[in-house]
N, C-alpha and C positions, 0 to 999 in steps of 0.2 A: 405654224406652217400650214396646217389643214385649212384654217380659216382664210389665210392669204390665198391659197390655191383655189378654194371655192369662190372667193370674191373675184379673183383674176379670171377664172373660167367663165363666170357669169358676165363680167364686163366684156370679155372677148366675144362671147356668144351673141350679145345684143349689139355689138359694134357694127359699123358699116364696112368692115373689112370683107373682102371676097371670101366666099364659102370655103374654097380650097385652102386658103391661108389660115382661116380659123381652125379647120380640121387639123392641119399640120401643126400649128402651135399648140392646140389642146392635146394632141397626141404626144408631142414632145414633153409637155408638162406632166401628163398623166403617167407616162412611162417612169419618170423620176419619182413621182409620188408613190407609185406602186412599189418601187424599190425601197423607199423610206419606210413604208409601213408593213411590207410583207416579206422583205428579204430576211434571211436568217441572221440573227444578231452577231454571230461569230464572223460574218463577212463585213466587218466594220469599214474597211477601206472602200468597198463598193457603196455602202450607205453614205459615207461622207462625201464621196465623189458625186453621187446623185443629188445630195443636198446642195452642194456648191453649184452644180449645173442648174438646178431648179431655181435657186436664188438669182443666178445670172440671167436665166430666161425671163423671170418675172420682172427684173429690173430693166431689161432691155425693151420690153413691150409696153 
């Protein structure tokens, strides 16, 4: 997941997409990644939801 995130973030950053859209997309992805790696483990439902949302975001762009 971390490798996918870093590759997708890099591709997004160097793309020809307008700056505001890049920032919005990267912010959305980063919020979910932070939950995956830094949320308390007992909050499993929050982590699983973040993982699902991140996968959907990465597959839609």
